Structures are given as structure tokens and as C-alpha cells.
C-alpha positions, -999 to 999 in steps of 0.1 A, spaced: 721 -601 176 692 -591 198 681 -555 205 682 -547 242 649 -542 260 637 -512 279 613 -534 299 622 -530 336 607 -564 345 629 -583 320 659 -563 332 651 -572 368 646 -609 359 679 -610 339 697 -594 369 682 -619 393 693 -648 370 728 -633 369 729 -631 407 722 -668 409 750 -675 384 773 -653 405 766 -674 436 771 -706 417 803 -694 402 816 -681 435 812 -717 449 841 -727 426 865 -700 438 900 -712 444 892 -749 438 913 -774 419 899 -797 393 901 -826 418 881 -806 444 855 -798 417 851 -836 411 846 -844 448 812 -856 460 812 -848 497 774 -854 501 755 -886 496 744 -877 461 764 -879 429 765 -841 426 799 -823 424 806 -787 418 821 -792 384 790 -812 373 767 -785 386 787 -759 366 784 -781 335 746 -786 340 740 -749 345 760 -742 313 737 -767 296 706 -749 309 720 -714 299 728 -727 265 693 -740 260 678 -706 270 703 -687 248 694 -708 218 657 -703 223 649 -734 243 637 -767 229 603 -779 219 585 -811 216 592 -843 235 626 -854 246 640 -885 230 665 -909 244 695 -889 230 681 -857 246 676 -875 279 712 -888 278 725 -853 269 706 -839 299 720 -865 322 756 -861 308 754 -824 316 760 -833 353 792 -853 345 826 -838 355 854 -863 349 891 -863 340 883 -849 305 869 -817 321 888 -788 337 872 -763 360 887 -734 341 873 -748 308 839 -753 322 838 -718 338 848 -703 305 820 -721 287 796 -711 315 806 -674 311 800 -676 273 765 -691 276 756 -668 305 763 -638 283 744 -652 254 714 -661 277 714 -626 292 715 -610 257 685 -631 246 667 -624 278 672 -586 276 658 -586 241 626 -603 250 591 -593 257 578 -609 289 544 -615 273 558 -632 242 547 -668 238 573 -694 245 574 -732 242 583 -746 276 604 -778 272 591 -811 286 607 -825 318 596 -861 317 618 -869 348 593 -846 366 562 -858 347 558 -825 329 549 -823 292 559 -795 268 535 -766 270 530 -731 258 538 -703 282 554 -668 281 589 -655 282 581 -643 318 573 -679 328 605 -691 311 626 -666 329 610 -674 362 616 -711 356 653 -703 347 657 -683 379 642 -712 399 666 -737 384 696 -715 389 687 -708 425 682 -745 432 716 -753 418 733 -723 435 719 -738 468 733 -772 459 766 -756 453 765 -738 487 761 -771 504 788 -789 484 813 -761 489 807 -759 526 812 -797 528 844 -795 508 863 -770 529 839 -751 552 839 -720 530 806 -701 528 796 -690 494 782 -656 505 817 -649 519 833 -660 487 810 -637 467 817 -607 491 855 -612 488 852 -615 450 834 -582 450 860 -566 472 837 -562 502 849 -565 538 835 -595 556 825 -589 593 843 -612 616 825 -615 649 856 -630 666 878 -600 657 884 -576 685 
């Protein structure tokens, strides 16, 4: 169990990461498992796979990241994190996402932004493992979450025309302005 921080910077970074997960999660609102498997764009990405991949990322952060080089098994685990096939359900993936989101947030809120942190390698991007800080780690997490929330926006809009900001607003109970209403 981690002790919560009083550092406002870490609180802000954790809140921003949460807002990205909120957007990603909203993209799955009211979808069936089959819709979560659809690939309406030219890529292999689907909403269910994005949810699984973000869960993988949150789990890595919650467990303290990884260090050293990625071996073949690690690479396959990374690539498998995008899969969403008949053995997966959207409700099951979302429950797992929620679990690791909470664990990641707990670890983040207990951290010192200046604490040293091993940044994992990303050989698919040509990046080796390197030492950094928890601040850098959090910013990288936010970058990755925001990138995938954007992917989810596009996929959801292609599936049924729904806009994720509207889905988020409805989930929060906020009224959505309709310019066509009189």
C-alpha cells in the first residue's frame, strides 16, 4: 500500500492521466462485444484491443514498470495486448482496466516526481531503456493514454457516428448543446 502524496504536481498529473482513461472508457459506452471487435479504419485497431492495451500499460505502471531489454516473450506480450477476440468480453476488459487504473493511480499519488525511475525500452520505436524520473514516467504515460484516447475517438465515430466528448458529457450527467434544437 502506498501513502498518498501532498505534491500538487503529481496530483495534477494523476488527474490528467485519469481524464484520458475517462475518454478512452467513454468510447466504449453502450457497445456490444461484436462492435468492440470491429475494425472500421484501415488499421487492425479495434476499441476492445485499445482497452486491453491501455490495461497492459496501466498494469506496467502500477507494478513499477519494467527494466532492461525486452525479449521475444515480452514483445509478444506487448503485441498480444492489442488483441480482442472471441475469448474477450468488453465488460471483462473494462473491469480489468478499472482495476489497474486504480492501482496505477495509487502508485502515482504516492510518488515523488523527482524520484529516479527506469524507463522501459521501446525497441519498436528504436528507444533503449534509460534512467529518468517519475515525472518523466507520468508524462510518458499521459502521452500514451492521450494517443490511444484519440485512436478510440476516431474508431468510435467510424462505428456509429457517436462523438466521445458527447458520450463523456452524458455519462457525467451534463446536458449537451444541440444547435439544431429550437
